[in-house]
C-alpha positions as CSV (number, residue, x, y, z in Angstrom):
1,X,0.0,0.0,0.0
2,X,1.2,3.5,-0.9
3,X,0.7,5.1,2.6
4,X,2.0,8.7,3.1
5,X,2.0,11.3,5.8
6,X,1.6,15.0,4.8
7,X,1.9,18.4,6.5
8,X,1.9,21.9,5.1
9,X,3.2,25.2,6.3
10,X,1.6,28.5,5.1
11,X,3.0,31.7,3.6
12,X,0.8,34.2,5.4
13,X,0.0,34.5,9.0
14,X,-3.6,34.0,10.1
15,X,-3.7,37.6,11.2
16,X,-2.7,39.0,7.8
17,X,-5.4,37.0,6.0
18,X,-8.9,38.3,5.7
19,X,-11.1,35.6,7.1
20,X,-8.4,34.0,9.2
21,X,-8.3,30.2,9.5
22,X,-11.2,29.8,7.0
23,X,-9.4,31.6,4.2
24,X,-7.6,28.5,3.2
25,X,-7.4,29.7,-0.4
26,X,-5.4,32.8,0.6
27,X,-2.9,31.3,3.0
28,X,-0.6,29.8,0.4
29,X,1.9,26.9,0.7
30,X,5.3,27.8,1.8
31,X,6.5,24.3,2.2
32,X,4.9,20.8,2.4
33,X,6.5,17.6,3.5
34,X,5.4,14.0,2.6
35,X,6.8,10.9,4.3
36,X,6.5,7.8,2.2
37,X,6.2,4.5,4.1
38,X,7.2,2.4,1.1
39,X,10.5,4.2,0.5
40,X,11.1,5.4,4.1
41,X,11.8,8.8,2.7
42,X,10.8,12.4,3.2
43,X,9.9,14.5,0.1
44,X,9.9,18.3,0.4
45,X,7.7,20.4,-1.8
46,X,8.5,24.1,-2.2
47,X,6.3,27.2,-3.0
48,X,6.4,27.1,-6.8
49,X,3.4,26.3,-8.9
50,X,5.2,23.2,-10.3
51,X,6.0,21.9,-6.8
52,X,2.4,22.5,-5.8
53,X,1.1,20.6,-8.8
54,X,3.5,17.7,-8.0
55,X,2.3,17.7,-4.4
56,X,-1.4,17.5,-5.5
57,X,-0.6,14.7,-7.9
58,X,1.2,12.8,-5.1
59,X,-1.8,13.1,-2.8
60,X,-4.1,11.9,-5.5
61,X,-1.9,8.9,-6.3
62,X,-1.5,7.7,-2.6
63,X,-3.6,4.9,-1.3
64,X,-3.7,6.3,2.3
65,X,-2.9,9.7,3.6
66,X,-2.3,10.3,7.3
67,X,-1.8,13.6,9.1
68,X,-3.2,15.9,11.8
69,X,-6.1,18.2,10.8
70,X,-5.4,17.5,7.1
71,X,-9.0,17.2,6.1
72,X,-10.0,20.7,7.3
73,X,-6.7,22.5,6.8
74,X,-3.8,21.0,4.9
75,X,-5.9,19.7,1.9
76,X,-7.9,23.0,1.4
77,X,-4.6,25.0,1.6
78,X,-2.8,22.7,-0.8
79,X,-5.7,22.7,-3.4
80,X,-6.4,26.5,-2.8
81,X,-10.0,26.0,-1.8
82,X,-11.8,28.7,0.2
83,X,-13.6,28.2,3.4
84,X,-12.0,24.9,4.2
85,X,-13.8,23.2,1.4
86,X,-13.1,19.5,0.9
87,X,-11.3,17.5,-1.8
88,X,-13.9,14.7,-1.9
89,X,-11.6,12.4,-4.0
90,X,-9.3,12.2,-1.0
91,X,-12.0,11.4,1.6
92,X,-11.8,7.5,1.3
93,X,-8.1,7.5,1.8
94,X,-7.7,10.1,4.5
95,X,-6.6,9.2,8.0
96,X,-6.9,12.5,9.8
97,X,-6.0,11.7,13.4
98,X,-7.4,14.9,14.9
99,X,-10.7,14.3,13.0
100,X,-10.8,10.8,14.5
101,X,-10.1,12.1,18.0
102,X,-13.0,14.6,17.7
103,X,-15.3,11.8,16.4
104,X,-14.2,9.5,19.2
105,X,-15.1,12.3,21.7
106,X,-18.6,12.5,20.1
107,X,-18.0,15.9,18.6
108,X,-18.9,17.1,15.1
109,X,-15.6,17.0,13.3
110,X,-16.8,19.6,10.8
111,X,-17.8,22.3,13.3
112,X,-14.9,23.5,15.5
113,X,-15.8,24.8,19.0
114,X,-12.9,25.7,21.2
115,X,-14.7,24.7,24.4
116,X,-15.2,21.1,23.1
117,X,-12.7,20.6,20.3
118,X,-9.7,22.5,21.8
119,X,-6.9,21.1,24.0
120,X,-6.2,18.2,21.5
121,X,-3.3,19.8,19.6
122,X,-0.6,17.7,18.1
123,X,1.9,18.7,20.7
124,X,-0.3,17.6,23.6
125,X,-1.3,14.3,21.9
126,X,2.2,13.4,20.9
127,X,3.7,14.1,24.3
128,X,0.9,12.2,26.1
129,X,0.8,9.2,23.7
130,X,4.3,8.7,22.6
131,X,6.1,10.3,25.6
132,X,8.2,12.3,23.2
133,X,9.4,15.8,23.7
134,X,6.7,17.2,21.4
135,X,6.9,19.8,18.7
136,X,10.1,21.8,18.1
137,X,8.1,25.1,17.6
138,X,4.7,26.6,17.2
139,X,3.1,26.6,13.8
140,X,2.5,30.4,14.0
141,X,6.2,30.8,13.5
142,X,6.3,29.0,10.1
143,X,4.9,31.9,8.0
144,X,7.2,34.3,9.7
145,X,10.2,32.1,8.9
146,X,9.0,31.9,5.3
147,X,8.6,35.7,5.0
148,X,12.1,36.2,6.6
149,X,13.7,33.7,4.2
150,X,14.6,31.3,7.0
151,X,13.9,28.2,4.9
152,X,16.1,25.8,6.8
153,X,14.1,26.4,10.0
154,X,10.9,26.2,8.1
155,X,11.7,22.9,6.5
156,X,13.1,21.4,9.7
157,X,9.9,22.3,11.5
158,X,7.7,20.7,8.9
159,X,9.8,17.6,8.7
160,X,9.7,17.3,12.4
161,X,5.9,17.6,12.5
162,X,5.6,14.9,9.8
163,X,7.8,12.7,11.8
164,X,5.6,13.1,14.9
165,X,2.5,12.6,12.8
166,X,4.0,9.4,11.2
167,X,4.9,8.0,14.6
168,X,1.4,8.9,16.0
169,X,-0.3,7.2,13.0
170,X,1.7,4.0,13.5
171,X,0.8,4.0,17.2
172,X,-2.9,4.6,16.6
173,X,-3.0,1.9,14.0
174,X,-1.3,-0.6,16.3
175,X,-2.9,0.3,19.7
176,X,-6.1,2.2,18.9
177,X,-5.8,5.0,21.5
178,X,-4.2,8.3,22.3
179,X,-3.4,10.2,25.5
180,X,-3.9,13.9,26.0
181,X,-0.6,15.2,27.5
182,X,-2.4,18.2,29.0
183,X,-5.1,16.4,30.8
184,X,-4.0,12.7,31.0
185,X,-7.2,11.6,29.3
186,X,-6.9,8.3,27.5
187,X,-9.1,8.1,24.4
188,X,-10.0,5.0,22.4
189,X,-9.9,6.0,18.8
190,X,-12.7,4.8,16.5
191,X,-12.0,3.9,12.9
């Protein structure tokens, strides 16, 4: 099976984008990283139109795509869709761990409410579940690094997030639960 993990970083900060998080068509891709299980390699996609087209083709070709909040954020950003619209062709092969967490909690995964959906960020879940040190930085820094031309830090951050997401996907597939590092809550993950 051609199983990959994907993560994207954006060009613009949420504050400088009219419509904020829901303006997924305006945020732009600064860098994206794909981890391929078959080859055990990372692929880095830059901010050019050719790279973006290659990334889209890679996603369409994959049999399974894992990630964290990819359904409502990464995919709409990569495909330049407004209002977090979906790429329906990717639905059957999407393994969005955050979406699965929200569904396991009994929350609507398509309607974010901070009071119910919050507190399950990648850092908290990775620290609690894998016992790892967590993320190397906050995602809000990524567009600032891009704008400042600090591409090494940007790529390193994105590769690190993909590594965490890969390890989390492996764990969830094998054991079927996650632990929230902020609260200690153990959550059985539904398919």
